[in-house]
N, CA, C and O atoms as a Maestro MAE file, in Angstrom:
{
 s_m_m2io_version
 :::
 2.0.0
}

f_m_ct {
 s_m_title
 :::
 protein
 m_atom[272] {
  # First column is atom index #
  i_m_mmod_type
  r_m_x_coord
  r_m_y_coord
  r_m_z_coord
  i_m_residue_number
  s_m_chain_name
  s_m_pdb_residue_name
  s_m_pdb_atom_name
  i_m_atomic_number
  :::
  1 25 -2.160 -2.352 -0.980 1 A "MET " " N  " 7
  2 3 -3.232 -3.213 -1.413 1 A "MET " " CA " 6
  3 2 -3.248 -4.438 -0.511 1 A "MET " " C  " 6
  4 15 -2.216 -4.863 0.008 1 A "MET " " O  " 8
  5 25 -4.411 -4.979 -0.341 2 A "VAL " " N  " 7
  6 3 -4.578 -6.193 0.453 2 A "VAL " " CA " 6
  7 2 -5.539 -7.108 -0.309 2 A "VAL " " C  " 6
  8 15 -6.500 -6.643 -0.923 2 A "VAL " " O  " 8
  9 25 -5.271 -8.389 -0.261 3 A "ILE " " N  " 7
  10 3 -6.144 -9.337 -0.957 3 A "ILE " " CA " 6
  11 2 -7.091 -9.964 0.062 3 A "ILE " " C  " 6
  12 15 -6.679 -10.358 1.153 3 A "ILE " " O  " 8
  13 25 -8.355 -10.047 -0.309 4 A "ASP " " N  " 7
  14 3 -9.357 -10.604 0.609 4 A "ASP " " CA " 6
  15 2 -9.718 -12.038 0.254 4 A "ASP " " C  " 6
  16 15 -10.814 -12.507 0.561 4 A "ASP " " O  " 8
  17 25 -8.801 -12.721 -0.385 5 A "GLY " " N  " 7
  18 3 -9.060 -14.096 -0.788 5 A "GLY " " CA " 6
  19 2 -9.119 -14.221 -2.296 5 A "GLY " " C  " 6
  20 15 -8.572 -15.166 -2.863 5 A "GLY " " O  " 8
  21 25 -9.790 -13.258 -2.966 6 A "THR " " N  " 7
  22 3 -9.889 -13.311 -4.421 6 A "THR " " CA " 6
  23 2 -9.594 -11.972 -5.097 6 A "THR " " C  " 6
  24 15 -9.138 -11.946 -6.239 6 A "THR " " O  " 8
  25 25 -9.845 -10.886 -4.418 7 A "THR " " N  " 7
  26 3 -9.749 -9.564 -5.026 7 A "THR " " CA " 6
  27 2 -8.744 -8.687 -4.291 7 A "THR " " C  " 6
  28 15 -8.730 -8.645 -3.061 7 A "THR " " O  " 8
  29 25 -7.890 -7.978 -5.062 8 A "TRP " " N  " 7
  30 3 -6.983 -6.992 -4.471 8 A "TRP " " CA " 6
  31 2 -7.767 -5.724 -4.206 8 A "TRP " " C  " 6
  32 15 -8.506 -5.261 -5.075 8 A "TRP " " O  " 8
  33 25 -7.619 -5.159 -3.029 9 A "ASN " " N  " 7
  34 3 -8.316 -3.939 -2.630 9 A "ASN " " CA " 6
  35 2 -7.306 -2.862 -2.291 9 A "ASN " " C  " 6
  36 15 -6.339 -3.123 -1.576 9 A "ASN " " O  " 8
  37 25 -7.513 -1.659 -2.792 10 A "THR " " N  " 7
  38 3 -6.645 -0.540 -2.465 10 A "THR " " CA " 6
  39 2 -6.979 -0.046 -1.068 10 A "THR " " C  " 6
  40 15 -8.130 0.272 -0.771 10 A "THR " " O  " 8
  41 25 -5.970 0.017 -0.216 11 A "VAL " " N  " 7
  42 3 -6.158 0.453 1.164 11 A "VAL " " CA " 6
  43 2 -5.793 1.924 1.305 11 A "VAL " " C  " 6
  44 15 -6.436 2.650 2.064 11 A "VAL " " O  " 8
  45 25 -4.766 2.376 0.580 12 A "ALA " " N  " 7
  46 3 -4.336 3.773 0.632 12 A "ALA " " CA " 6
  47 2 -3.755 4.150 -0.729 12 A "ALA " " C  " 6
  48 15 -3.200 3.306 -1.432 12 A "ALA " " O  " 8
  49 25 -3.885 5.404 -1.085 13 A "GLY " " N  " 7
  50 3 -3.316 5.907 -2.326 13 A "GLY " " CA " 6
  51 2 -2.695 7.271 -2.095 13 A "GLY " " C  " 6
  52 15 -3.179 8.055 -1.278 13 A "GLY " " O  " 8
  53 25 -1.630 7.549 -2.813 14 A "TYR " " N  " 7
  54 3 -0.927 8.817 -2.658 14 A "TYR " " CA " 6
  55 2 -0.638 9.392 -4.038 14 A "TYR " " C  " 6
  56 15 -0.266 8.660 -4.954 14 A "TYR " " O  " 8
  57 25 -0.809 10.707 -4.185 15 A "VAL " " N  " 7
  58 3 -0.631 11.396 -5.459 15 A "VAL " " CA " 6
  59 2 0.563 12.337 -5.359 15 A "VAL " " C  " 6
  60 15 0.657 13.144 -4.435 15 A "VAL " " O  " 8
  61 25 1.472 12.223 -6.323 16 A "SER " " N  " 7
  62 3 2.651 13.085 -6.349 16 A "SER " " CA " 6
  63 2 2.250 14.552 -6.332 16 A "SER " " C  " 6
  64 15 1.288 14.940 -6.995 16 A "SER " " O  " 8
  65 25 2.958 15.350 -5.599 17 A "VAL " " N  " 7
  66 3 2.781 16.785 -5.381 17 A "VAL " " CA " 6
  67 2 1.612 17.058 -4.438 17 A "VAL " " C  " 6
  68 15 1.710 17.950 -3.596 17 A "VAL " " O  " 8
  69 25 0.530 16.331 -4.551 18 A "THR " " N  " 7
  70 3 -0.597 16.506 -3.643 18 A "THR " " CA " 6
  71 2 -0.294 15.909 -2.267 18 A "THR " " C  " 6
  72 15 -0.508 16.556 -1.242 18 A "THR " " O  " 8
  73 25 0.209 14.664 -2.251 19 A "ASP " " N  " 7
  74 3 0.455 13.950 -1.000 19 A "ASP " " CA " 6
  75 2 1.931 13.842 -0.626 19 A "ASP " " C  " 6
  76 15 2.254 13.576 0.531 19 A "ASP " " O  " 8
  77 25 2.822 14.043 -1.582 20 A "PHE " " N  " 7
  78 3 4.252 13.945 -1.310 20 A "PHE " " CA " 6
  79 2 5.033 14.667 -2.407 20 A "PHE " " C  " 6
  80 15 4.512 14.957 -3.484 20 A "PHE " " O  " 8
  81 25 6.296 14.945 -2.097 21 A "VAL " " N  " 7
  82 3 7.217 15.541 -3.055 21 A "VAL " " CA " 6
  83 2 8.399 14.593 -3.180 21 A "VAL " " C  " 6
  84 15 8.942 14.148 -2.169 21 A "VAL " " O  " 8
  85 25 8.804 14.278 -4.397 22 A "ASN " " N  " 7
  86 3 9.924 13.365 -4.597 22 A "ASN " " CA " 6
  87 2 11.182 13.882 -3.917 22 A "ASN " " C  " 6
  88 15 11.401 15.091 -3.827 22 A "ASN " " O  " 8
  89 25 12.003 12.958 -3.440 23 A "GLY " " N  " 7
  90 3 13.271 13.319 -2.825 23 A "GLY " " CA " 6
  91 2 13.189 13.576 -1.337 23 A "GLY " " C  " 6
  92 15 14.191 13.941 -0.722 23 A "GLY " " O  " 8
  93 25 12.026 13.395 -0.743 24 A "GLN " " N  " 7
  94 3 11.870 13.587 0.695 24 A "GLN " " CA " 6
  95 2 11.401 12.283 1.338 24 A "GLN " " C  " 6
  96 15 10.742 11.466 0.695 24 A "GLN " " O  " 8
  97 25 11.744 12.098 2.608 25 A "PHE " " N  " 7
  98 3 11.321 10.916 3.350 25 A "PHE " " CA " 6
  99 2 10.010 11.221 4.061 25 A "PHE " " C  " 6
  100 15 9.856 12.278 4.672 25 A "PHE " " O  " 8
  101 25 9.073 10.296 3.979 26 A "TYR " " N  " 7
  102 3 7.780 10.456 4.642 26 A "TYR " " CA " 6
  103 2 7.506 9.237 5.492 26 A "TYR " " C  " 6
  104 15 7.937 8.130 5.168 26 A "TYR " " O  " 8
  105 25 6.802 9.441 6.560 27 A "GLN " " N  " 7
  106 3 6.349 8.340 7.392 27 A "GLN " " CA " 6
  107 2 4.828 8.309 7.332 27 A "GLN " " C  " 6
  108 15 4.164 9.292 7.663 27 A "GLN " " O  " 8
  109 25 4.293 7.196 6.917 28 A "LYS " " N  " 7
  110 3 2.839 7.025 6.819 28 A "LYS " " CA " 6
  111 2 2.420 5.816 7.633 28 A "LYS " " C  " 6
  112 15 3.137 4.816 7.676 28 A "LYS " " O  " 8
  113 25 1.285 5.898 8.269 29 A "THR " " N  " 7
  114 3 0.703 4.769 8.988 29 A "THR " " CA " 6
  115 2 -0.623 4.445 8.331 29 A "THR " " C  " 6
  116 15 -1.475 5.319 8.168 29 A "THR " " O  " 8
  117 25 -0.796 3.194 7.957 30 A "VAL " " N  " 7
  118 3 -2.034 2.747 7.324 30 A "VAL " " CA " 6
  119 2 -2.563 1.573 8.138 30 A "VAL " " C  " 6
  120 15 -1.846 0.600 8.372 30 A "VAL " " O  " 8
  121 25 -3.804 1.664 8.563 31 A "PHE " " N  " 7
  122 3 -4.437 0.593 9.318 31 A "PHE " " CA " 6
  123 2 -5.326 -0.214 8.385 31 A "PHE " " C  " 6
  124 15 -6.058 0.342 7.566 31 A "PHE " " O  " 8
  125 25 -5.254 -1.522 8.520 32 A "ILE " " N  " 7
  126 3 -6.118 -2.432 7.761 32 A "ILE " " CA " 6
  127 2 -6.991 -3.129 8.796 32 A "ILE " " C  " 6
  128 15 -6.512 -3.965 9.561 32 A "ILE " " O  " 8
  129 25 -8.250 -2.786 8.815 33 A "TYR " " N  " 7
  130 3 -9.165 -3.307 9.836 33 A "TYR " " CA " 6
  131 2 -9.796 -4.622 9.381 33 A "TYR " " C  " 6
  132 15 -10.373 -4.705 8.296 33 A "TYR " " O  " 8
  133 25 -9.676 -5.637 10.221 34 A "GLU " " N  " 7
  134 3 -10.187 -6.960 9.890 34 A "GLU " " CA " 6
  135 2 -11.667 -6.977 9.503 34 A "GLU " " C  " 6
  136 15 -12.021 -7.698 8.570 34 A "GLU " " O  " 8
  137 25 -12.548 -6.227 10.162 35 A "PRO " " N  " 7
  138 3 -13.962 -6.283 9.779 35 A "PRO " " CA " 6
  139 2 -14.225 -5.783 8.345 35 A "PRO " " C  " 6
  140 15 -15.271 -6.083 7.770 35 A "PRO " " O  " 8
  141 25 -13.285 -5.029 7.773 36 A "ASP " " N  " 7
  142 3 -13.481 -4.484 6.425 36 A "ASP " " CA " 6
  143 2 -13.154 -5.479 5.318 36 A "ASP " " C  " 6
  144 15 -13.512 -5.246 4.164 36 A "ASP " " O  " 8
  145 25 -12.482 -6.583 5.642 37 A "TYR " " N  " 7
  146 3 -12.023 -7.540 4.634 37 A "TYR " " CA " 6
  147 2 -12.231 -8.960 5.131 37 A "TYR " " C  " 6
  148 15 -12.295 -9.203 6.336 37 A "TYR " " O  " 8
  149 25 -12.335 -9.890 4.199 38 A "THR " " N  " 7
  150 3 -12.375 -11.300 4.534 38 A "THR " " CA " 6
  151 2 -10.977 -11.838 4.255 38 A "THR " " C  " 6
  152 15 -10.647 -12.157 3.113 38 A "THR " " O  " 8
  153 25 -10.158 -11.938 5.295 39 A "PHE " " N  " 7
  154 3 -8.776 -12.350 5.112 39 A "PHE " " CA " 6
  155 2 -8.648 -13.863 4.997 39 A "PHE " " C  " 6
  156 15 -9.208 -14.598 5.811 39 A "PHE " " O  " 8
  157 25 -7.910 -14.336 3.986 40 A "PRO " " N  " 7
  158 3 -7.602 -15.768 3.931 40 A "PRO " " CA " 6
  159 2 -6.484 -16.062 4.935 40 A "PRO " " C  " 6
  160 15 -5.899 -15.132 5.491 40 A "PRO " " O  " 8
  161 25 -6.185 -17.318 5.169 41 A "THR " " N  " 7
  162 3 -5.124 -17.661 6.110 41 A "THR " " CA " 6
  163 2 -3.752 -17.218 5.608 41 A "THR " " C  " 6
  164 15 -2.833 -17.045 6.407 41 A "THR " " O  " 8
  165 25 -3.601 -17.034 4.308 42 A "ASP " " N  " 7
  166 3 -2.324 -16.567 3.754 42 A "ASP " " CA " 6
  167 2 -2.474 -15.144 3.193 42 A "ASP " " C  " 6
  168 15 -2.132 -14.880 2.041 42 A "ASP " " O  " 8
  169 25 -2.983 -14.247 4.020 43 A "MET " " N  " 7
  170 3 -3.203 -12.854 3.621 43 A "MET " " CA " 6
  171 2 -1.951 -12.254 2.975 43 A "MET " " C  " 6
  172 15 -0.834 -12.553 3.397 43 A "MET " " O  " 8
  173 25 -2.130 -11.423 1.969 44 A "LYS " " N  " 7
  174 3 -1.020 -10.785 1.278 44 A "LYS " " CA " 6
  175 2 -1.207 -9.272 1.257 44 A "LYS " " C  " 6
  176 15 -2.329 -8.775 1.157 44 A "LYS " " O  " 8
  177 25 -0.098 -8.552 1.353 45 A "ILE " " N  " 7
  178 3 -0.083 -7.105 1.252 45 A "ILE " " CA " 6
  179 2 0.811 -6.749 0.073 45 A "ILE " " C  " 6
  180 15 1.890 -7.322 -0.074 45 A "ILE " " O  " 8
  181 25 0.383 -5.818 -0.766 46 A "GLY " " N  " 7
  182 3 1.179 -5.433 -1.933 46 A "GLY " " CA " 6
  183 2 1.338 -3.929 -2.050 46 A "GLY " " C  " 6
  184 15 0.551 -3.164 -1.492 46 A "GLY " " O  " 8
  185 25 2.362 -3.513 -2.779 47 A "PHE " " N  " 7
  186 3 2.635 -2.106 -3.057 47 A "PHE " " CA " 6
  187 2 2.792 -1.964 -4.564 47 A "PHE " " C  " 6
  188 15 3.331 -2.857 -5.217 47 A "PHE " " O  " 8
  189 25 2.325 -0.848 -5.125 48 A "ARG " " N  " 7
  190 3 2.509 -0.649 -6.558 48 A "ARG " " CA " 6
  191 2 2.531 0.838 -6.887 48 A "ARG " " C  " 6
  192 15 2.020 1.666 -6.133 48 A "ARG " " O  " 8
  193 25 3.135 1.158 -8.028 49 A "CYS " " N  " 7
  194 3 3.088 2.533 -8.530 49 A "CYS " " CA " 6
  195 2 1.894 2.627 -9.469 49 A "CYS " " C  " 6
  196 15 1.075 1.709 -9.510 49 A "CYS " " O  " 8
  197 25 1.777 3.700 -10.214 50 A "ASP " " N  " 7
  198 3 0.582 3.894 -11.044 50 A "ASP " " CA " 6
  199 2 0.497 2.947 -12.234 50 A "ASP " " C  " 6
  200 15 -0.527 2.913 -12.916 50 A "ASP " " O  " 8
  201 25 1.540 2.184 -12.497 51 A "ALA " " N  " 7
  202 3 1.552 1.162 -13.552 51 A "ALA " " CA " 6
  203 2 1.389 1.730 -14.952 51 A "ALA " " C  " 6
  204 15 0.959 1.025 -15.864 51 A "ALA " " O  " 8
  205 25 1.732 3.005 -15.127 52 A "SER " " N  " 7
  206 3 1.717 3.570 -16.476 52 A "SER " " CA " 6
  207 2 2.999 3.152 -17.192 52 A "SER " " C  " 6
  208 15 3.824 2.439 -16.621 52 A "SER " " O  " 8
  209 25 3.166 3.583 -18.414 53 A "ASN " " N  " 7
  210 3 4.343 3.168 -19.175 53 A "ASN " " CA " 6
  211 2 5.438 4.235 -19.194 53 A "ASN " " C  " 6
  212 15 6.274 4.220 -20.097 53 A "ASN " " O  " 8
  213 25 5.463 5.164 -18.229 54 A "ASN " " N  " 7
  214 3 6.488 6.202 -18.222 54 A "ASN " " CA " 6
  215 2 7.653 5.878 -17.288 54 A "ASN " " C  " 6
  216 15 8.423 6.764 -16.919 54 A "ASN " " O  " 8
  217 25 7.779 4.610 -16.909 55 A "LYS " " N  " 7
  218 3 8.923 4.091 -16.151 55 A "LYS " " CA " 6
  219 2 9.129 4.780 -14.803 55 A "LYS " " C  " 6
  220 15 10.265 5.049 -14.411 55 A "LYS " " O  " 8
  221 25 8.036 5.065 -14.094 56 A "ASP " " N  " 7
  222 3 8.134 5.601 -12.734 56 A "ASP " " CA " 6
  223 2 8.869 4.602 -11.854 56 A "ASP " " C  " 6
  224 15 8.794 3.393 -12.073 56 A "ASP " " O  " 8
  225 25 9.572 5.112 -10.868 57 A "LYS " " N  " 7
  226 3 10.220 4.259 -9.881 57 A "LYS " " CA " 6
  227 2 9.642 4.579 -8.517 57 A "LYS " " C  " 6
  228 15 9.397 5.741 -8.192 57 A "LYS " " O  " 8
  229 25 9.425 3.546 -7.724 58 A "VAL " " N  " 7
  230 3 8.905 3.707 -6.381 58 A "VAL " " CA " 6
  231 2 9.902 3.078 -5.423 58 A "VAL " " C  " 6
  232 15 10.288 1.921 -5.592 58 A "VAL " " O  " 8
  233 25 10.317 3.833 -4.421 59 A "TYR " " N  " 7
  234 3 11.233 3.321 -3.410 59 A "TYR " " CA " 6
  235 2 10.480 3.250 -2.085 59 A "TYR " " C  " 6
  236 15 9.988 4.260 -1.580 59 A "TYR " " O  " 8
  237 25 10.400 2.055 -1.538 60 A "ILE " " N  " 7
  238 3 9.688 1.853 -0.281 60 A "ILE " " CA " 6
  239 2 10.668 1.176 0.674 60 A "ILE " " C  " 6
  240 15 11.261 0.147 0.349 60 A "ILE " " O  " 8
  241 25 10.828 1.763 1.845 61 A "ASP " " N  " 7
  242 3 11.704 1.139 2.835 61 A "ASP " " CA " 6
  243 2 11.114 1.321 4.225 61 A "ASP " " C  " 6
  244 15 10.147 2.055 4.428 61 A "ASP " " O  " 8
  245 25 11.715 0.643 5.151 62 A "GLU " " N  " 7
  246 3 11.293 0.674 6.547 62 A "GLU " " CA " 6
  247 2 9.822 0.315 6.718 62 A "GLU " " C  " 6
  248 15 9.098 0.977 7.461 62 A "GLU " " O  " 8
  249 25 9.385 -0.728 6.034 63 A "VAL " " N  " 7
  250 3 8.010 -1.196 6.158 63 A "VAL " " CA " 6
  251 2 7.895 -2.053 7.411 63 A "VAL " " C  " 6
  252 15 8.683 -2.975 7.621 63 A "VAL " " O  " 8
  253 25 6.915 -1.743 8.230 64 A "LYS " " N  " 7
  254 3 6.665 -2.504 9.453 64 A "LYS " " CA " 6
  255 2 5.228 -3.009 9.411 64 A "LYS " " C  " 6
  256 15 4.297 -2.245 9.157 64 A "LYS " " O  " 8
  257 25 5.060 -4.294 9.661 65 A "VAL " " N  " 7
  258 3 3.736 -4.879 9.688 65 A "VAL " " CA " 6
  259 2 3.537 -5.483 11.072 65 A "VAL " " C  " 6
  260 15 4.377 -6.248 11.545 65 A "VAL " " O  " 8
  261 25 2.438 -5.145 11.715 66 A "SER " " N  " 7
  262 3 2.125 -5.734 13.019 66 A "SER " " CA " 6
  263 2 0.654 -6.073 13.073 66 A "SER " " C  " 6
  264 15 -0.157 -5.484 12.358 66 A "SER " " O  " 8
  265 25 0.319 -7.004 13.905 67 A "ALA " " N  " 7
  266 3 -1.070 -7.429 14.034 67 A "ALA " " CA " 6
  267 2 -1.454 -7.498 15.511 67 A "ALA " " C  " 6
  268 15 -0.627 -7.764 16.383 67 A "ALA " " O  " 8
  269 25 -2.708 -7.255 15.750 68 A "LYS " " N  " 7
  270 3 -3.235 -7.335 17.124 68 A "LYS " " CA " 6
  271 2 -4.353 -8.329 17.154 68 A "LYS " " C  " 6
  272 15 -4.947 -8.560 18.207 68 A "LYS " " O  " 8
  :::
 }
 m_bond[271] {
  # First column is bond index #
  i_m_from
  i_m_to
  i_m_order
  :::
  1 1 2 1
  2 2 3 1
  3 3 4 2
  4 3 5 1
  5 5 6 1
  6 6 7 1
  7 7 8 2
  8 7 9 1
  9 9 10 1
  10 10 11 1
  11 11 12 2
  12 11 13 1
  13 13 14 1
  14 14 15 1
  15 15 16 2
  16 15 17 1
  17 17 18 1
  18 18 19 1
  19 19 20 2
  20 19 21 1
  21 21 22 1
  22 22 23 1
  23 23 24 2
  24 23 25 1
  25 25 26 1
  26 26 27 1
  27 27 28 2
  28 27 29 1
  29 29 30 1
  30 30 31 1
  31 31 32 2
  32 31 33 1
  33 33 34 1
  34 34 35 1
  35 35 36 2
  36 35 37 1
  37 37 38 1
  38 38 39 1
  39 39 40 2
  40 39 41 1
  41 41 42 1
  42 42 43 1
  43 43 44 2
  44 43 45 1
  45 45 46 1
  46 46 47 1
  47 47 48 2
  48 47 49 1
  49 49 50 1
  50 50 51 1
  51 51 52 2
  52 51 53 1
  53 53 54 1
  54 54 55 1
  55 55 56 2
  56 55 57 1
  57 57 58 1
  58 58 59 1
  59 59 60 2
  60 59 61 1
  61 61 62 1
  62 62 63 1
  63 63 64 2
  64 63 65 1
  65 65 66 1
  66 66 67 1
  67 67 68 2
  68 67 69 1
  69 69 70 1
  70 70 71 1
  71 71 72 2
  72 71 73 1
  73 73 74 1
  74 74 75 1
  75 75 76 2
  76 75 77 1
  77 77 78 1
  78 78 79 1
  79 79 80 2
  80 79 81 1
  81 81 82 1
  82 82 83 1
  83 83 84 2
  84 83 85 1
  85 85 86 1
  86 86 87 1
  87 87 88 2
  88 87 89 1
  89 89 90 1
  90 90 91 1
  91 91 92 2
  92 91 93 1
  93 93 94 1
  94 94 95 1
  95 95 96 2
  96 95 97 1
  97 97 98 1
  98 98 99 1
  99 99 100 2
  100 99 101 1
  101 101 102 1
  102 102 103 1
  103 103 104 2
  104 103 105 1
  105 105 106 1
  106 106 107 1
  107 107 108 2
  108 107 109 1
  109 109 110 1
  110 110 111 1
  111 111 112 2
  112 111 113 1
  113 113 114 1
  114 114 115 1
  115 115 116 2
  116 115 117 1
  117 117 118 1
  118 118 119 1
  119 119 120 2
  120 119 121 1
  121 121 122 1
  122 122 123 1
  123 123 124 2
  124 123 125 1
  125 125 126 1
  126 126 127 1
  127 127 128 2
  128 127 129 1
  129 129 130 1
  130 130 131 1
  131 131 132 2
  132 131 133 1
  133 133 134 1
  134 134 135 1
  135 135 136 2
  136 135 137 1
  137 137 138 1
  138 138 139 1
  139 139 140 2
  140 139 141 1
  141 141 142 1
  142 142 143 1
  143 143 144 2
  144 143 145 1
  145 145 146 1
  146 146 147 1
  147 147 148 2
  148 147 149 1
  149 149 150 1
  150 150 151 1
  151 151 152 2
  152 151 153 1
  153 153 154 1
  154 154 155 1
  155 155 156 2
  156 155 157 1
  157 157 158 1
  158 158 159 1
  159 159 160 2
  160 159 161 1
  161 161 162 1
  162 162 163 1
  163 163 164 2
  164 163 165 1
  165 165 166 1
  166 166 167 1
  167 167 168 2
  168 167 169 1
  169 169 170 1
  170 170 171 1
  171 171 172 2
  172 171 173 1
  173 173 174 1
  174 174 175 1
  175 175 176 2
  176 175 177 1
  177 177 178 1
  178 178 179 1
  179 179 180 2
  180 179 181 1
  181 181 182 1
  182 182 183 1
  183 183 184 2
  184 183 185 1
  185 185 186 1
  186 186 187 1
  187 187 188 2
  188 187 189 1
  189 189 190 1
  190 190 191 1
  191 191 192 2
  192 191 193 1
  193 193 194 1
  194 194 195 1
  195 195 196 2
  196 195 197 1
  197 197 198 1
  198 198 199 1
  199 199 200 2
  200 199 201 1
  201 201 202 1
  202 202 203 1
  203 203 204 2
  204 203 205 1
  205 205 206 1
  206 206 207 1
  207 207 208 2
  208 207 209 1
  209 209 210 1
  210 210 211 1
  211 211 212 2
  212 211 213 1
  213 213 214 1
  214 214 215 1
  215 215 216 2
  216 215 217 1
  217 217 218 1
  218 218 219 1
  219 219 220 2
  220 219 221 1
  221 221 222 1
  222 222 223 1
  223 223 224 2
  224 223 225 1
  225 225 226 1
  226 226 227 1
  227 227 228 2
  228 227 229 1
  229 229 230 1
  230 230 231 1
  231 231 232 2
  232 231 233 1
  233 233 234 1
  234 234 235 1
  235 235 236 2
  236 235 237 1
  237 237 238 1
  238 238 239 1
  239 239 240 2
  240 239 241 1
  241 241 242 1
  242 242 243 1
  243 243 244 2
  244 243 245 1
  245 245 246 1
  246 246 247 1
  247 247 248 2
  248 247 249 1
  249 249 250 1
  250 250 251 1
  251 251 252 2
  252 251 253 1
  253 253 254 1
  254 254 255 1
  255 255 256 2
  256 255 257 1
  257 257 258 1
  258 258 259 1
  259 259 260 2
  260 259 261 1
  261 261 262 1
  262 262 263 1
  263 263 264 2
  264 263 265 1
  265 265 266 1
  266 266 267 1
  267 267 268 2
  268 267 269 1
  269 269 270 1
  270 270 271 1
  271 271 272 2
  :::
 }
}
């Protein structure tokens, strides 16, 4: 997710079994294009799970952020 100053926008979504299988390592590249959003000077990037009440756990590592 990325915030455009006031609103959080979903940039990418992944569905268990459809897009990944638990217990395996995946490498994903997601591009956030500046023309698609109005970035504030303190732009924020967020990660979240489905936010249901079944106590899912999400493990995210090796996150790399770069800008051009």
